[in-house]
VEXDRENDO-73186 format. One record per atom (N, C-alpha, C): x, y, z; residue in one letter. Coordinates in steps of 0.1 Angstrom, whole numbers, plus 5000, padded with zeros to 4 digits. Example, Ala and Ser with C-alpha at 12.3 -4.5 7.8 and 13.67 -1.06 7.14 Angstrom:
513249435078A 512349555078A 513249675078A 512849785071S 513749895071S 512950005079S 
//
This chain:
080815790582M 079515830590M 078615710590M 078315650601D 077515530603D 076015580602D 075315530593L 073815580592L 072915470598L 073315360603A 072415260610A 072215320624A 070815310628F 070515330641F 070915220651F 071215250662S 071515150672S 070115090678S 070214990686S 069014940692S 068415040701S 069215110709D 068715210717D 068115330710D 068615360698E 068015470690E 066615430684E 066615300680L 065415250675L 064215240685L 064715210698A 063715210708A 063215340711A 064115450710F 063715590711F 062715620700F 063015590688R 062115620677R 060715560679R 060715430684D 059315380687D 058615450699D 059415490708E 058715570718E 058215700714E 058915770706V 058415900701V 057215870691V 057315770682R 056215740674R 054915710681R 055015620692A 053915590700A 053215710707A 054115800712F 053715910720F 052816000711F 053316030698I 052616120689I 051316060686I 051215920682A 050015860679A 049015860690A 049515860703E 048515860714E 048015990718E 048816100716N 048616230722N 048416340713N 048516320700Y 048316440690Y 046816470690Y 046416600693P 045016640694P 044316610682P 043116540684A 042216500673A 041616630666A 041316730674A 040716850669A 041616920659A 043016910663L 044016980654L 044016900641L 044116770642R 044216690630R 043016720621R 041716730627G 040616770619G 040816900611G 041317000618K 041517130611K 042517120600K 043617040602Q 044617020591Q 044016950580Q 043116850582D 042616770571D 041616860563D 041016960568L 040217040561L 040817160555L 042117180558G 042917290554G 042517430559G 042017410571E 041617540579E 042717620583E 042717750584E 043617840589E 043717820603E 044917800609L 045117780624L 045417910631L 044717910643G 044918020651G 045918010662G 045918100671R 047018090683R 046817980691R 045617950696E 045217830705E 045517700697E 045317700684D 045617580677D 047117530678D 048017630675Y 049417610676Y 049817580690Y 049317640700L 049617620714L 049217490720L 048117430713L 047617300718L 048717200718L 049317180707W 050317080705W 051617110712W 051917250713H 053017300721H 053017260736H 051817270741R 051717240755R 051717090758R 051217010748V 051316860749V 052916830750V 053616880741L 055116850740L 055816910753L 055317020757H 056017080769H 055816990782H 054416940783A 054216850794A 055116730794A 055516690783R 056316570781R 057716600782R 058116730782G 059516770782G 060216760769G 059416770758W 060016750745W 059916870736W 059416980741V 059117100732V 060417170727V 061517140733A 062717220729A 063917120727A 063817040717P 064716930714P 066216960715P 066517080711A 067917130710A 068517210723A 067617230731W 068117310743W 068817220753W 069817280760P 070617200770P 069617170781P 069917060788K 068917010799K 068917110809K 070017200813E 070017290823E 069017400822E 068617420809Y 067617520807Y 066217470804Y 066117340805G 064717290803G 064617200791G 065617170784G 065617090772G 065716940776G 065516850768P 065516700771P 066916640772P 068016720768G 069316670768G 069616570757G 068916570745W 069116480735W 070416500728W 070916400722N 072116410712N 071616440699N 072516470690A 072016500676A 071216400669A 071616270672T 070716170664T 069316160670T 069116180683Q 067816180689Q 067016300683Q 067616400682R 066916530676R 066516490662R 067416440654Y 067116400640Y 065916300640Y 065916200649I 064716100649I 063516170652I 063516260662F 062316330667F 061716420654F 062516490647S 062016570637S 061516480625S 062116360623E 061716270613E 060216220617E 060116190630E 058816130634E 057716240634E 058016360637L 057116460637L 056616490623L 057516490613A 057216510600A 056316380595A 056816260599R 056016140594R 054616150598R 054316200610A 052916220615A 052216340611A 053016420604D 052416550599D 051716630609D 052516640620T 052116730631T 052316880627T 051516960634V 051717110633V 053117150639V 053917210632P 055217240637P 055217340649P 056117320659V 056217410670V 056817540664V 056117650667L 056617770662L 058017820666L 058817850656P 060317860659P 060717990667P 059918090667F 060418220671F 060818220685F 060218150694G 060618140709G 061618030710G 061217900706I 062017790708I 063217780701I 063317800689N 064417780680N 065217920678N 064718030680M 065318160677M 065818230689M 064918300695V 065218390707V 065718320719V 065118190722G 065518110733G 067018080734G 067518020722P 069017990723P 069818130724P 069318230718V 070118360720V 070118400734V 069018390741I 068918430756I 069818340764I 069818200762Y 070618120771Y 072018120767Y 072318170755T 073718190751T 074418320755T 073618430752F 074218560754F 073518640766F 072318580771G 071618670782G 072218660794G 071718750802T 072018750817T 071318650825T 071718620836D 071018520845D 069618560847D 069318680850A 068018750851A 067218720839A 067718740827Q 067018720815Q 066618580813Q 067518490816K 067318350815K 066118310824K 066218350836A 065218320846A 063818370843A 063818490837R 062518550834R 061918500822R 062618490811F 062118450798F 062018300794F 063018230797L 063118090792L 062018010796L 061618000809P 060517910814P 059117940806P 058918080803R 057718110796R 057818080782R 058918080776I 059118030762I 058717890761I 059217810771L 059117660770L 057617630772L 056917700781S 055517660784S 054617720774S 055017810766G 054117880756G 053417990760G 053618030773E 052818150779E 053218270772E 054418280766D 054818400759D 055018360744D 054318420736W 054318400720W 055218510715W 056318470708W 057218570703W 057118590688W 057618700683C 057718730669C 059118800667C 059418810655Q 060718850651Q 060818980643Q 061419090649G 061519220643G 062819240637G 063019180625Y 064319200617Y 064019290605Y 063319230596S 063119290582S 062419430583S 062919530574E 062219650573E 062019680558E 061219780555P 061119820541P 062419870537P 063119810526G 064419830523G 065519780531G 065219700540A 066219630548A 065819490552A 065819400541G 065419270544G 066719170544G 067119130533S 068319040532S 069519130536S 069519260534D 070619340539D 070219400551D 070219320562L 069819360575L 070619480581L 071919480577A 072819590582A 072419730578A 071519740569S 071119870565S 069719920573S 069319840583L 068119880590L 068220010596L 067020080598R 066920220602R 066120240614R 065620140620T 064820150633T 065820200643T 065520300650R 066420370660R 066020350673R 067020330682A 066820320697A 067720420704A 067220520710E 068020620716E 068020610732E 069120610738R 069220590753R 068620710760R 067720670770D 067120780778D 067120720793D 068320740799G 068420690813G 068420530813G 067420480820D 067320320821D 066420270809D 066120350799H 065320310789H 065920340775H 065420260765Y 065620310751Y 064320360746Y 064420460737I 063220510730I 063420460716I 062420370712V 062520310698V 061520370689V 061920400676N 061120440666N 061520380653N 060520330645G 060820270632G 059720180628G 059920110617Q 058920020612Q 059619890608Q 058919780612K 059419640607K 058319580598K 058719490589T 057719430580T 057819280579T 056719220573W 056819080572W 056919000585W 056319060596T 056619010610T 055518900612T 056018770610T 055118650611T 054318640623T 053018640623L 052118610635L 052218720645L 052718830642A 052818930653A 051418970659A 050418940652Q 049018970657Q 048718890669Q 049518780672H 049318690684H 050418720695H 051418800690A 052718800700A 052518870713A 053118830722D 053318890735D 054518960736D 055618910730W 057018970730W 057618960716W 058419050713G 059219040700G 060719060703G 061519000695F 063019040695F 063319120684F 063919240686F 064119330676F 065519370674F 066019390661L 067319450659L 067119610656L 067819690664V 067619830663V 069019900663V 069020020657R 070220090655R 070420180667R 071520150675T 071820240687T 073020340685T 073720310675D 074820410671D 074820430656D 074120540651P 074120570638P 075420610631P 076420650639A 077620690634A 078720570631A 078220450636A 079120340635A 079020270622A 079920180618K 079820110607K 078420030608K 077819990597P 076319940597P 076219820606P 077219720606Q 077019610615Q 077519620629Q 078219740632E 078619760645E 077819850654E 076719900649G 075920000656G 074519940659G 074319810660I 073119750662I 073019680675I 071919690681S 071619620695S 070419520693S 070319430701F 069219320702F 068419350714F 067119390712L 066219420722L 065119320723L 064619300736L 063419230738L 062319320741L 061219330733I 060219430735I 058819370737I 058219420748D 056819380751D 055919430741D 055219350733M 054419400723M 053119460727M 052819470740K 051719540745K 052219680750K 053419710747S 053919850752S 053219960743S 052920080749P 052320190742P 053320230731P 052520260719G 053420300708G 053620200698G 053120070701I 053319960690I 052019940683I 052119950670T 050919910662T 051219800652T 050319710652V 050519580644V 049319600632V 049819600619R 048819610608R 048919490600R 048019420596P 047919310588P 048419320573P 049119230568I 049319210554I 048719080551I 047819090541I 047018960537I 047818900525I 048018770526T 048818710516T 048018670504T 048718630492L 048018590480L 047018480483L 047418400493G 046418290496G 045318330505G 045218450510G 044218500517G 044318490532G 045518450536E 045718430551E 046318560557E 046018580571H 046618680578H 047818620585H 049018620579E 050018550585E 051218650588E 051318760580V 052418850582V 051818990585V 052719080589N 052319200595N 053319310592N 052719440593E 053819550596E 053619590610E 054819620615V 054819670630V 055519800630V 054719890636W 055220040637W 055520050652W 056720130655L 057120160668L 057220300669L 056520370677E 056520510679E 056720540694E 058020590697N 058420630710N 058120520720N 058520400716V 058320290725V 059420280735V 059120290748R 060020280759R 060320130762R 061720100761V 062119970764V 063219970774V 063119900786P 064019900796P 065419850791P 066419910795V 067719870791V 068019720795V 067419670806E 067619550810E 067119430800E 066319490790N 065819400780N 066819390768N 067919450769R 068919430758R 069719310761R 069819220751V 070619100752V 072019130747V 073019090755Y 074419120751Y 074719260751Y 075819310746E 076319440749E 075619530738E 075619660742E 075119770732E 076119770720E 075419780708N 076019790695N 076719670692N 076519550699R 077019430694R 075919330692R 074719370688G 073619290686G 073819200673G 074719250664W 074919170652W 075519030655W 076219020666T 076718890671T 075618800674T 074518850681C 073318780684C 072618740671C 072418840662A 071818820650A 072318710641A 073618710639K 074418610632K 074218470638K 074318460651F 073918330658F 072618280655F 071618370656L 070218330654L 070018290639L 070518360630L 070318330616L 070818210611L 072118170617A 072718040614A 071917930618A 071317940630H 070317820634H 069017830627H 068517950624E 067317960616E 067417890603E 068517910596R 068717870582R 068817720581R 069417660591T 069417520593T 068017460594T 067217520603G 065817480604G 064917500592G 065217600585I 064417640574I 064517530562I 065617450562A 065917350552A 064717250552A 064217220564G 062917130566G 063017000557G 064116940559V 064316810552V 063316700555V 063016690567A 062116580572A 060716620566A 060316750566R 059016780562R 058816760546R 060116790540S 060116770525S 060016630521S 060516530529K 060516390526K 059016340527K 058316410537R 056916370540R 056116420528R 056416550524G 055716610513G 056016530499G 057216480498L 057516400486L 056616270485L 056616200496E 055816070497E 054416110494E 053816210499R 052516250497R 052316280482R 053216350477L 053016390462L 053116260453L 054016170457K 054116040449K 052715970450K 052215970461G 050815910463G 049815970455G 049816100454L 048916180446L 049016140431L 050316130426A 050616110413A 050215970409A 050215880418A 049815740415A 048215740414A 047515820420A 046115830421A 045415920411A 046016030408E 045416130400E 045716100385E 044716120376P 044916100362P 045516220355P 046116210345D 046516320336D 045516350326D 045716430316S 044716470306S 044316350297S 045116240297H 044816120290H 044116010298H 043816050310G 043215950319G 044115850326G 045415860324Q 046415780330Q 046915830342Q 047215760352P 047915810364P 049115890361P 049316010368L 050316100366L 051816030366L 051815940375I 053115870378I 053615810364I 052615770356R 053015710343R 053415800332R 053215940335N 053716040326N 055216050327N 056016030318P 057416030319P 058016170323P 057316280318F 057916400322F 057616430336F 056416400341F 056216430355F 057016340364F 057116210359R 058016110367R 059316160368R 059916220357R 061316260358R 061416380368R 060416470368K 060516580378K 060516530392K 059716430395L 059616370408L 061016310412L 061616240402A 062916160405A 064016270407A 064016370400E 065016480402E 064916540416E 063616560421V 063416610434V 063916520445V 063616390442E 064016280452E 065516280453E 066116290442V 067616270442V 068216390450V 067816510447D 068216630453D 067916630468D 066716580472L 066416570486L 067316470494L 067616360488A 068616260494A 069916320496A 070416400486A 071716460488A 071716570500A 070516640500L 070416740509L 070316670525L 069716550525E 069616490538E 070916450543E 071916400534Y 073216380539Y 074016490543Y 073716610537T 074316730541T 073816770554T 072616750557E 072016780570E 072616680581E 072816560578L 073316460587L 074816500589L 075516540579R 076916590583R 076916720592R 075916800590T 075716920599T 075516880613T 074616770615L 074316730628L 075516670635L 076216590627A 077516520632A 078516640636A 078616740629S 079416850632S 079016920645S 077716940648E 077216990660E 077416900672E 077316760669A 077516670679A 078916680686A 079916710676S 081316720680S 081616860686S 080616950689G 080817070695G 081017190687G 080917180674R 080917290664R 079517340660R 079417470660G 078017520657G 077917530642G 076617560637P 076417570624P 077417650616P 077917630605G 078817700597G 078317740583G 079017750573P 078617790560P 077517680554P 077717560559E 076717450554E 075317490558E 075117580568S 073717620571S 073117710559S 074017780552S 073517850540S 073217750528S 074017650527L 073717550517L 072417480519L 072217450532L 070917380536L 069717470533L 069917590535K 068817690534K 068517710519K 069517710510I 069317730497I 068617610489I 069217500492K 068617370486K 067317330493K 067317340505G 066017310512G 064817390507G 065017520506T 063817600502T 063417580487T 064517560479E 064317530465E 063417400464E 063817300472I 063017180471I 061617190475I 061417270486Q 060117290491Q 059217360480Q 059917460473Q 059117520462Q 058917430450Q 059817350447R 059517250436R 058517160440R 058417120452L 057217020457L 055917090455L 055817220459T 054517290458T 054217310442T 055217330434E 054917350420E 054317220414E 055017110418L 054516980413L 053116950418L 052816980431T 051416960435T 050517050427T 050917170424L 050017260415L 049817200403L 050817150397E 050817080384E 049816960385E 049916890396A 049016770396A 047616810398A 047316920404A 046016970406A 045417020393A 046217080384G 045817140372G 044917250374G 043917270366H 042917380367H 042017360378H 042017250386Y 041217230398Y 041717320410Y 043017360407A 043617450418A 043217590416A 042517640406A 042017780405A 041517830418A 042017950422P 041517990436P 040018010438P 039218040426Y 037818060428Y 037117930432Y 037717820430F 037017690433F 037117660448F 037917740455R 038117700470R 036917720478R 035917830474T 034817850482T 033517810475T 033717710467F 032417660459F 032017530465F 030817490468P 029717580469P 029817670481P 029217790481E 029117890492E 028817810504E 029717850516G 029417800529G 029617650532G 030217580523H 030517430524H 031917400526H 032317310535N 033717270536N 034017150527N 033017100520E 033317000509E 033817070496E 034616990489Y 035117040477Y 034816950466Y 033616950460P 033316850450P 033816860438P 034516980434I 035117000420I 036516960421I 036816850415G 038216800414G 038716730427G 039916690428P 040516620439P 040516700452P 040416630463G 040316710477G 041616790480G 042716750475F 044016820477F 044116960471F 043316970460A 043517080450A 043117210456A 042217220465H 041817360471H 042817430480H 043917360484R 045017420490R 046317430482R 046317390469A 047417380461A 047917520458A 047017600453A 047517730448A 047917820462A 047117830471P 047617910484P 048817860489P 049117740489T 050417680494T 051517720484T 051217700472Y 052217740462Y 052617900464Y 051617980465F 051918120467F 052718140479F 052318090489N 053018110503N 054318060503N 054617970496M 056017900496M 057017980487M 056618090479R 057518170473R 058418250482R 058018260495K 058618350505K 059918260510K 060018130509T 061018060516T 062418090511T 062518130498S 063818160493S 064218300496S 063418370503I 063618510507I 064018520522I 063118460530Y 063318490545Y 064418410551Y 065018460563G 066218410568G 067518430560G 067318540552G 068518580543G 068218510530G 068018590520S 067618540506S 068718450501S 068318370492N 069218260486N 070418320479N 070118440473E 071218520467E 072318550478E 071918600489I 072818630500I 073518510505I 072718400505Q 073418270511Q 074618230502Q 074318260488R 075418210478R 076618310480R 076518430485N 077518520486N 078318470499N 077518430509I 078218380522I 079018260518I 078518170510I 079318050506I 080518080499I 080318180489A 081518220481A 082618280490A 082218340500K 083218410509K 083818310519K 083018230526M 083618150536M 084118020532M 083617970520V 084117840515V 085117850504V 084817940494L 085517960483L 086718060484L 086518150495G 087418260497G 087418370488G 086218390481L 086218500471L 085818630477L 
//
């Protein structure tokens, strides 16, 4: 595998880097620097800039509105976004339901939904997890019963990220309760403004309203909003999860996070007044993360090479998900360690009404909330325990 970029690829990298530097919204950068919670319009601001340039969906085929990039260009693009610390484009429309629709959807569904996903006109959420059916999605209990040209949907979903902003959601529902668990599930696209849908907030340990419960009570969904065949939605679900797990790895973002952490360790003193980077125990932890991250990057590059040859994500997506999320968590743990007692949550609002944080280093006020929030990464997209079972079955034949 040749890891050297060609002259054309280097030129592409320079083009992307210059575009980000010239077009990333200053207001958005200001909110990021202050650690403020971002709202719907904040996320859509950068989404619209990328859409106007034709770069909002790097992996989409050109025929559906993507840029037609190869695997190397997509890799370079993700590296440059991470390098510039941009707000990520939310994955639910672009990376999740969009590929499902252009792979399994009807021509009418493609024409109706894909352009609005690209433009950001429709904000999507994911209705997979339920109380008692998270990593074991096949045990989900939300029911959809056929009533002429509609399904009547009843059930509850949980941990639904940013559903408070969503226009549409893609839901896994049980359409044949008598079938084997994975054979009686369908994939529905549901208008979140439909009568009978209630979204209730779940406030995280960091104090953010990021996730929600979604209740569906006699929600009428047109049959034409079912993607693929009835009772074969598990095919769509597996396809979506394989792509989601590859993206969850977040190698480029973790590389950016590691460089930031190394900079903090060089600047922040330990209990003896010496820079943390000179503490052999902290330095060893940094080195271990850096080695693991380098190994993970090579695995990601092999996955991209496989996709470039026409093969979709395989069991390596599970490996990327496991190691990627573990590294993300270790980075937040080390950041919390670097902040020390200054990361105590009650310091975040002191003094009252001020955005300045005079107690301790500036990065410390987000250390604890970020640490808490990142506990979820080893659970969503299929818990890491489930991923190990997948690897054991598909790679080891156990």
